[in-house]
N, C-alpha and C positions, 0 to 999 in steps of 0.2 A: 503493500500501500502507500501512498504517499507520504502518509505521517510516520510509517516505520523509515523510512528512507531519510525522511528528515531527520529523524531521531538519530540515525546511523551518521548522517552528515556532520551531524552538532558533535559527535564523539572525536572527529578528527579534528587535530590541533594543527594550527597554521593556516587554515582555509578563511580568507576574508581580509587578508592585512595585505602582504604583497602579491599572494597567490592567488587567483582567479579561478572558481570553477566552472567550467564550461560545459560538462555533459556529467552524469550519473545512471547509473542502472544498475539491476541486481543482477547477480551471475548465478545459474543453477547450482543448488547444493542438494545432497540426500537430506528429507525431511527430520530424519531423526540424529544428522549428526550434530546438533545444537551449533551450527555452524550459520555466519552469513557473510555471504561474500558481494562487495559493491564494486562495481567498476568504475572508475572515477577518470575525468579528464580535466587538468589543471593547466594554466597560462600564467607565465609570469614575466614581467618586461625586463630585459638584461641591459648591457652596454651599449650606447649609441641608438636606441628605440628599437632593436630586435627584441622578438618576442619568442620564448621558449615554451613550447606543448609536450606534456607528456601524459601518458594515459597507463594506470598501474591497478591491480586490484588490492582491495584492502578487506580483511578478514574480520570479522568481529566473532566473539564468542558468547554464547548465552549461557549466563550462569544464573539459576533458580537465586531466588530471595524471598523470604516471608516478611509481611507486612509487621509493623509494630505490635498490633493487635495479636496477630497470630503467635509470633514470639512471646507475648506476654501469656498466652492460653497453655504453654509448656510448664509455666511455673505453678507451684502448688497454690498460689493467691493470686492468678492471673486469671479469673473468670469474669469477677466485676470487681470495680472499686468502691463501689455503691450500693446500698441494699436500701427498700422500702419495705419492712413488714407490718401489712395493714392486718390489722384482728379485731375482731367482735366476739364477745361471749355471749353468744346466743345460740338455740340449738338449730336453726334455720341458717339459708344462707341468702337469702332476698335482699337483703342490703348490696351484698357483692355482685348479684345478677344484675340489679339497676347500676350501681358504680361502674361494672363492665361497660354498659351503655353509654355512661356519660363519659368514659373516656374513647370510646369508639366514637362519640359525636363530636367530642373536641380534641380529635386527635392526640390525645395525651400521651400514648403508648407508642411514640415516634422513636422515643430514644430508649426504650425499653431494650434490652439485651437478651432476657429471658424471663419467663412468668412462672413461679411453681405455686402448686396449689397445696396447701395445707389441712389442717383440721378446723382451725378457727381461724382462718383467712386466708389471704395472699402475698409472696412476696416478689415485690419486682426488683432486678436487677439491673443497674446501669453501669455506665463505664466512667461516668465524673458524677463528683458529687453535688454540684451545680443541677445536674439533670435530676437527680433524685430528689433535692431540695424543692425544685421546681413542681415535679409530681407530687410531693408531700404537703406542698401549700394547695394545690389544686383539689384535692382530696378534702383537705380542711375546708375549703370552700365551699363544698357541697354538703359535707356531713361535720356535724361537731365531732372534732376529734382532738386528741391530746397526744403531743409530739416528745419525743425523747430522743437526742441524737447522743450516739458514744460513737468512739473509735478506737481502733485496733492497731497498735502499732507492727507492720509488716516487716520491716527494714529502715537502716539510716545509716549513713555514711558521716563517720565523726569528722574527716577530714574540711568538706564543703558544708558540715552542719545542715544536711537535707534527711528529710524524713518522707517516708511512705506509709501511709494509713489506709485502713479500711474502714469505710465509713457505714453506718447502720441506722436508720431513722426509723423509730416505732410508731407505728400510728396505734392508737386506742379509740375505736370507735365509740358514740353513743350506742348504750345497749338498748335504747328503746326506741322501738320501732312503732309504724302505723298501726292503729286499731290496738294496742297495749293499753290495758288498765294500770294506772301508775298511782302510786300510794305518794301524796305528798306530806312530810312532817309537820309537827305544829311550827318548828323552829322555822322551817322553810317556808311554811303560809304564811308566815308574816311578812317575808320579802315578796310573796306577790298577791298582797292587799287582801289577804285572807282569802285564798284557794281555799277551796274543797278536798277533804282528805283524799278523794278517789275521782280521779280525772282520767278522760280518755286521750291518748296520743292523735292528734288530728293529721300532723304532718311533720317531716324531720328534713331539716334542708339547713341553711345557715342558721335557722333556731329550731328550737323544739317546740312545737306550738300544742298547746294541751284545751280541751274545751272541758266544762263541766255538765254533764247530760240534763243535771236537773235545773240549770239556770240560766244555761247558753253564756257563762262568761267565757271568755278567752283569752289565755296567757301564751306570751311568747318568751321563752327562755333563749336568750343570744346564746351562741356555744360556749365564746368564753366564761360566762357567768354558771354557764351549767357545771364545767369542771371546777369552779372555785367554791360552790357549794352541789356537788354530785347528789343526783336522788338516787335512792336504793332501787336494784332489778324489777322490772315491772312484775305486778301482782299475778297477771293474767296475760297471755298470748294468744297468738290466734290457734294455736293447738289445744286450747281450753274452749272453744267456741263451740255452741251447742245450736241447733235449729229450732225454732220456735215459728207458730203460726199466729198470724192476726187475726184477733176474734172481733175487736170493736177498736174505736178510734176517735177520742174525745178533745179535740185542740183546746189549748189552753189560754185563757183570754192574754191580752196584751199588757194589762198592770200586773198582772200575777207572773207573766213570762218573764220580766225584767229586761235588763239590757239586751237590745237585739245584736244577734251574732255579727262578728265582725268578718268571718272567715264562710266561705261558700262551700257546701259539700261537693265533693267532686263530679261535677258536670250534671248537679242537679237542683242548684240554685242555693236560696238561703235557708239556714239550719230554722227550724221551727219547735216549739213546745208542744207535746200531747201527750195525754194519760191514754195509753194503749192496754189494751186487754190480750193476753197472749197464753198460749200454752206449749208445751213441747209437743214437737212433731211426730216423737216417738210414743207419747202417751196419748194420742188420739184412737178413739174407740177401746182403750184399755181404762181409763179412767178420767174423773171430770177436773184434775187439779188446773186451775187457771191463777193468774197472777197479774193486777193491776201495775203498769210501771209507768214513769214518767221518764220521756225520752227526746231526744233533740232531731229525732228523723221523722215527727211528724207531719212534714210538710211533701212525702214522697210515700209513705208507706199505705198499702191498699189491704182493705179487709179481704182476708182470705189468702194473703200472700204470706211470702215467707221474712222471718228475717234472721240474722246470727246476733248471738249475744252471750255473755257471760252469766251462767247460773250462779251465782254467788254463794248460795245454799250448798251447793255439792263442790265447788271448786276449793281445793286445798289452799286456804291462803294465810297460810303460816306468818307471822310474826304480826298481824295485824292488830291481835287482841292486845299483844304485849306493849304496843305504841299507844294505845285508848283510842281507838276509834268509835265513836258512839253508834250506836244500833241505830238511830234514827238518820243518820246521816250515811249509812252504808244500805242502798239498796240490793234488795234480793235478787233483781235479775237488770243488767246493763247492756241494752242493745246496742248493738255496733253499724251494722252495714244490712241492706238490703239483700235479699238471695234472688238471683236471676236464675230461672231455669234455662239451660243452655243442652243444644243437642249434643250428645257424647261422639257421635261421627261424624259431625259437620267438622270440615276444614276449615282453617281461617286464610284470608286472603292475603296475609301479609306474615312477615318472617322477619326474624330479628339475626343479626351478626353475630359469632361469638370470636371469643380470640382463644387461640390451642394453648392450652397449658401442660406443663409439665407436673408429674406428681414426684412428693419427696421419694426417697429410696427408703422401701421398707415402709412406708405410708399405706395407709387404707384407701380403697377407692371411694371417692365422692362423687355423691349423686345428686343433680341438682334439679333434674328434671320437674320435680313437683314445684320446687320453689320457682323455677322458671314459668311454670304454668301459672301459677298465682299472680306473677307480677305481669304476665301478659293480662290476666284479668284486670288487674290493677290500672293497667295503661288503657283497657277499651273503657273503664268507668270513669277515668280522670283525665280530660284534656289537657290540663295545666302539666301532667307528669309527662306526655307526652311530646310537650315540647323541646324536652333534652334528649329525646330517644330518636335514632334516625330507624322508620320503619321501612321495611321493603316489600314491594308487589311480587308475589309470585305469580308462576306460570298457571296455577291450577286455578279454576273460577269459586270463586265465593259459593259456599255451599255447597260443595262436591263431598262426598265422603274420603276420608283419610286412609290410606294403606295401611298405616300403622295403628288404626282405631281396633279394638279389641272387638271380637264377633258376640253381639246382644244376642240374648234368650227371645224366644217368641214371644213371650211377654212384655217385651222392655219394647218392641217395636213403636211404642205408642211416645217415646220420648222426643224425637222428631216433630211430633204434630203439637206437641205439649209447649212448645218454645216460647217464652214470653215473646210478645211483641215489642214492649218495649226493652228487651234487652240491649245493652251498649253493643257498639259496635265502630269501628275506626272508620271516617269517612274514608273514600277513596284519593281525595283531594290531598289529603296528609300523606300517603303513601311514596315512597321513591323507586325509582327505577335503579338497574343494577345488581340484584343479588340473584345468581342462577344456583339452585340448590340441584345436589345429586338425586338417585333415585332412593338412596338409602340413607343417607346423612349428609350433612353439609360438611366440606371440609374445612370450613372456619377460616378466620384471620390470622394469618401466620405473622410473628413478630419478625422484626431484624434478625438475619441471619447472624448467629454471634460464631465467633475464631472458633474451627475445630482443628485440634492438632491432628485428626487422622487423617484429614483432606490434604490434597495435592496443594502446594503453595500456589499462588495465582498470579504472582505477581514476578515479572522477569527481570533481570538486571544485566545491561551488556557492559562487556569491558573489553 
């Protein structure tokens, strides 16, 4: 190529001063000889204006050489220079599934050399500390997190007084997630203008947003303030949810409802108080146990519909009695979200990208398919949440049955017909093009290739 010829000519000393290059061309050599021969013609002016011309063949030797990153990979500590360890002490991985989509949306993984999946979080490896710190700041801007920086001495030069460190940034994410029931101690309640002892987490972003289901009062706890006076782990999470059936709804008058809500429910407008009569879905036809509870979901619940909530009478809430929660302030049932009937065999018209992750040596296999399904349902119900996620249109038509859907018994064929008409769906206008899925599974999005010591050197040096 012309580029290779120009690179070879730059290696020849003396051309360009008194000697003028007239012609240059490659001479054939055997492809495995590691030799490059170039035939050049040069001219030089001698005494009394005469010009001397000479043709010669210059031979170059190709010597393999590795780049600095590959050379560093041979050392025991050369895999990375900085690592960001993101951890959250919760039994699910919904936060990491959503964080993965935020990373893809903002291209925050461009400098990640490798990504390792561990039991309580993810490990992001970087080539420099500045890249790791920038990524840690990105995570802290979307989820309340506490940073801790540590460094480990790898080597040092006493003559030049230089040191080589490996840096570790530990990010401890807030353990409170959406729809969790949180207990507010008395000493913390005074700082929140007299917050109720039990509140529902409405949203987790730069701040933790809590709502009182009995009065509609809302509280925002910024991330910095949260870690100054952290709240205990949630009393109840989604794994404790129970399905109830709505039997009757009585809206609460405005004077009794108190302060109007400042936050909207995902995709369904303002919160409104109501006294709702509910019964366990599993108790229908077996007993007549009913309960009247006050909830903030009165604006969109329907008689005969389903709603998910926490039955505080049966959930083990250890620790509440010792801190003195009054009985009149602890409701028997706390309703959280409406239940939508969905077709089990219906395939979505959109899909999400994933980042390929490595598994730590000897670590257990982590299955987050159920958490991804819950996050997809949250995306369908919350338009504000969809703003931070890239959703891609699939080639399959909406409503077509999925190949991976399990076979349904004969008695369950009516599930497709009983799907709620108001079940939330993602508008096609919000979907992007460009994601191609295979028949079995998506290959995912790969990270930038890290140096591999077993591969052949990619860079060549000529001498």
